[in-house]
C-alpha positions in Angstrom: 199.3 79.2 281.0 200.1 76.3 279.0 201.1 75.9 275.3 200.3 73.6 272.3 201.8 72.9 269.0 199.3 72.3 266.2 198.9 73.2 262.4 202.3 74.8 262.4 201.8 77.1 265.1 202.4 77.4 268.9 199.2 78.7 270.8 199.1 79.7 274.5 196.1 79.0 276.7 194.8 80.2 279.9 194.7 77.2 282.1 191.7 78.6 284.2 189.5 79.6 281.3 190.6 77.3 278.5 190.8 80.3 276.2 193.6 81.2 273.9 195.9 83.9 275.3 197.6 86.1 272.6 198.6 85.3 269.2 199.8 82.3 267.7 203.7 81.8 267.7 206.1 80.7 265.0 203.8 80.4 262.1 206.7 81.4 259.6 209.6 79.0 260.9 208.6 75.7 259.5 207.6 72.6 261.1 207.7 72.8 264.9 208.8 69.8 267.0 209.3 71.3 270.6 208.0 74.1 272.7 208.4 75.0 276.4 208.0 77.9 278.8 210.8 79.4 280.8 210.7 78.8 284.6 209.3 82.2 285.3 206.7 81.8 282.5 207.8 85.1 280.6 209.4 83.3 277.6 208.7 80.5 275.1 211.1 78.5 273.4 210.4 76.7 270.1 212.4 74.1 268.3 211.6 73.8 264.6 212.9 72.9 261.1 214.6 76.2 261.1 216.4 76.1 264.5 215.7 77.6 267.9 213.9 80.7 268.7 212.7 82.6 271.8 209.3 84.5 272.1 207.7 86.7 274.6 204.9 84.9 276.4 201.4 86.3 275.8 202.4 89.1 273.5 203.9 86.7 271.0 206.8 89.0 270.0 210.0 87.1 268.9 213.0 87.9 271.1 216.1 88.5 269.1 217.4 86.5 266.3 217.1 82.8 266.2 219.9 80.8 268.1 222.4 80.1 265.5 224.4 76.8 265.3 222.4 73.7 264.3 222.6 72.6 260.7 219.1 71.1 260.2 215.9 70.6 262.2 215.7 70.8 266.0 213.9 68.1 267.6 214.0 69.2 271.3 214.6 72.5 273.1 214.4 73.5 276.7 215.3 76.0 279.3 217.5 75.1 282.2 215.8 75.2 285.8 217.1 78.7 286.3 216.1 79.9 282.9 219.7 81.2 282.3 220.6 78.5 279.6 218.8 77.0 276.7 219.6 73.5 275.3 218.5 72.0 272.0 219.3 68.9 270.0 219.0 68.4 266.3 219.3 66.3 263.1 222.9 67.4 262.7 223.8 64.9 265.7 224.7 67.7 268.2 223.2 69.3 271.3 224.0 73.0 271.8 223.9 75.1 274.9 223.4 78.9 274.8 223.1 81.9 277.2 219.4 82.6 277.0 219.8 86.3 277.7 222.5 87.0 275.2 222.1 84.3 272.6 225.8 83.5 272.9 226.6 79.9 272.0 228.4 78.3 275.0 229.1 74.6 273.9 228.5 72.3 271.0 228.0 68.8 272.4 229.0 66.3 269.7 229.1 62.6 269.8 225.8 61.2 268.8 225.5 59.4 265.5 222.4 60.6 263.9 219.7 63.0 265.4 219.5 64.1 269.1 216.0 63.5 269.9 215.8 64.5 273.6 217.4 67.0 275.9 216.8 67.1 279.7 218.4 69.2 282.2 219.1 67.8 285.8 216.8 69.5 288.5 220.0 71.3 289.8 220.9 72.4 286.4 224.4 70.9 286.5 223.9 68.2 284.0 222.3 67.5 280.6 221.1 64.3 279.4 220.7 63.7 275.6 219.1 60.9 273.7 219.8 60.1 270.3 218.8 58.0 267.2 221.9 56.0 267.7 220.3 54.3 270.8 222.4 56.0 273.3 222.1 58.5 276.3 224.9 60.8 276.7 225.4 62.9 280.2 227.1 66.2 279.8 228.7 68.7 282.4 226.8 72.0 281.6 229.6 74.1 283.2 232.3 72.6 280.9 230.5 71.0 278.0 232.3 67.8 278.5 230.9 64.3 278.3 230.6 62.6 281.7 231.7 58.9 281.5 230.9 56.8 278.6 227.8 56.9 276.6 224.9 55.1 278.1 223.9 52.4 275.8 220.3 51.4 275.3 220.5 47.5 275.0 217.3 47.0 273.1 216.8 49.6 270.7 215.5 53.3 270.7 215.5 55.2 273.9 211.9 55.7 274.8 212.2 57.8 278.2 214.7 59.5 280.4 214.2 61.2 283.8 216.2 62.6 286.7 215.4 62.2 290.3 214.3 65.4 291.8 217.5 65.6 293.9 219.5 65.0 290.6 221.3 62.0 292.0 220.1 59.5 289.5 219.1 59.3 285.7 216.6 56.6 284.7 216.4 55.4 281.1 214.2 53.0 279.3 214.4 51.4 275.8 212.7 48.6 273.9 213.2 46.1 276.6 211.5 45.4 280.0 214.5 46.9 281.9 214.8 50.4 283.4 218.4 51.4 284.1 219.4 53.8 286.7 222.7 55.8 286.5 224.7 57.9 288.8 224.1 61.4 287.4 227.6 62.6 288.7 229.7 60.0 287.2 227.6 58.3 284.5 228.3 54.9 286.0 225.5 52.4 286.7 223.7 53.0 289.9 223.0 49.6 291.3 220.9 46.9 289.7 218.4 47.8 287.2 214.6 47.4 287.7 213.3 44.3 286.1 209.8 43.0 285.6 208.0 45.3 283.3 206.0 43.5 280.6 207.5 44.5 277.4 208.8 48.0 276.4 208.7 50.8 278.8 207.2 53.8 276.9 207.2 56.3 279.7 208.5 56.8 283.1 208.3 59.3 285.9 209.4 60.0 289.7 207.5 61.5 292.3 208.8 64.6 293.8 210.3 62.9 296.8 212.3 60.6 294.4 211.1 57.5 296.3 208.6 56.1 293.8 209.2 55.4 290.1 206.3 54.9 287.7 206.8 53.0 284.5 204.4 52.0 281.6 204.5 48.4 280.5 203.8 48.2 276.7 203.3 44.4 276.8 200.3 44.4 278.9 199.0 48.1 279.0 199.7 48.3 282.8 201.6 50.8 284.9 204.0 49.7 287.5 205.1 51.5 290.7 208.5 50.9 292.0 210.4 51.6 295.3 213.6 53.4 294.1 215.7 52.3 297.1 214.8 48.5 296.8 214.2 48.3 293.1 211.1 46.1 294.1 207.3 46.7 293.3 205.7 49.2 295.5 202.2 48.0 294.6 200.5 45.5 292.3 200.3 46.4 288.6 198.0 49.4 287.8 195.5 47.6 285.4 192.7 49.2 283.5 194.0 50.8 280.3 193.2 48.9 277.2 196.2 50.3 275.2 199.8 51.3 275.9 200.3 54.1 278.3 202.4 56.8 276.7 202.2 59.7 279.4 202.4 59.8 283.1 202.7 62.4 285.9 202.6 62.6 289.7 200.9 65.4 291.3 203.1 67.7 293.3 202.1 66.3 296.6 202.9 62.7 295.3 199.5 61.4 296.3 198.1 60.8 292.7 199.4 59.5 289.5 197.7 60.5 286.2 198.1 58.2 283.1 197.2 58.8 279.5 196.8 55.8 277.0 196.3 54.7 273.6 192.8 53.8 274.6 192.1 57.5 274.7 191.5 57.6 278.5 193.0 59.8 281.4 193.1 57.6 284.5 194.0 58.7 288.2 195.6 56.4 290.7 196.4 56.3 294.3 200.1 56.6 294.4 200.3 54.7 297.8 198.2 51.8 297.1 197.9 51.7 293.4 194.2 51.7 293.6 192.1 53.5 290.7 190.8 56.8 292.0 187.4 57.7 290.3 186.2 56.6 286.8 188.3 57.0 283.6 187.9 60.3 282.0 186.6 59.7 278.5 186.7 62.3 275.7 189.8 61.9 273.4 189.1 60.1 270.1 192.4 58.3 269.9 195.7 58.0 271.9 196.6 60.6 274.7 200.1 61.5 274.0 200.9 64.2 276.7 199.5 65.3 280.2 200.2 67.6 283.0 198.9 68.5 286.3 198.3 72.2 286.8 200.6 73.5 289.7 197.7 73.8 292.2 196.9 70.1 291.4 193.2 70.5 290.9 193.1 70.0 287.1 194.8 67.9 284.4 195.6 69.0 280.9 195.8 66.2 278.2 196.8 66.3 274.4 195.9 63.6 271.9 196.2 62.3 268.3 192.8 63.8 267.8 194.2 67.3 267.6 192.5 68.2 270.7 193.7 69.5 274.1 191.4 68.9 277.0 191.3 70.5 280.5 189.8 68.1 283.2 188.7 69.3 286.6 189.4 66.9 289.5 186.7 66.3 292.1 187.3 67.0 295.7 187.2 63.2 296.2 189.9 62.8 293.7 192.5 65.1 295.4 191.4 64.4 299.0 
């Protein structure tokens, strides 16, 4: 299953057939800004102009009342890795944590000046990273609701991306500069020297499952860079081929392939070890590709674009070999 937001509603789709599964969700709750499945796939979380709501997957029934607390639109909402908690960030400058089973508000995380635009749990569920319109990232202890360390300032404007390493040891952030900064996810302190050498703003970044490689998009020259996390040095030559900025990137679970989606409307695959292109670009979107995911078995890629379409791509045996 995967979910999409379009025309004021959330739709669920069968990833094997490409057909819609069940009714549309959230058609009466205002503009929808965020959607995601619970880890077990049984619930859907929606962040909208009217708050946070939970829904039963497939059947489309709303679960309980909306989660109360935010004053204004909710820009980002997500389940914790265990599914026991829900986090959301909104225009009121706060992030909030709830018990997803009871709906009880646990903590209000206040400190951002302006909207909270992104909320990301660490893989172990012990930390929450929030990014805001005030150009800062904040790191929170999920168990206490307390801020960890000082706010992590973005030196050159808006925060474009943030991602934890799979072992939850590091947090990577990018902004309007060519620098990616790494932070100790336990203390909030800088973790060694930053990664320098991208061409222009870094619009997207992602770690492989082992946490040994970091992929970054370079907005100045439309390339993707692969970095050795331990040494902070390039792991391959720049991945060149796109003719527009790369907005979305993902490694497959085995870490052998990197998929990238760009403003040029194409999906490309790369060998994560060598940086070589794998196969030909996948062409179909009429406009930028804004989001992509590998399916769990790694044989297909889902892309969503500005052209209001979602596309399901089947990888060849040569691609996944």
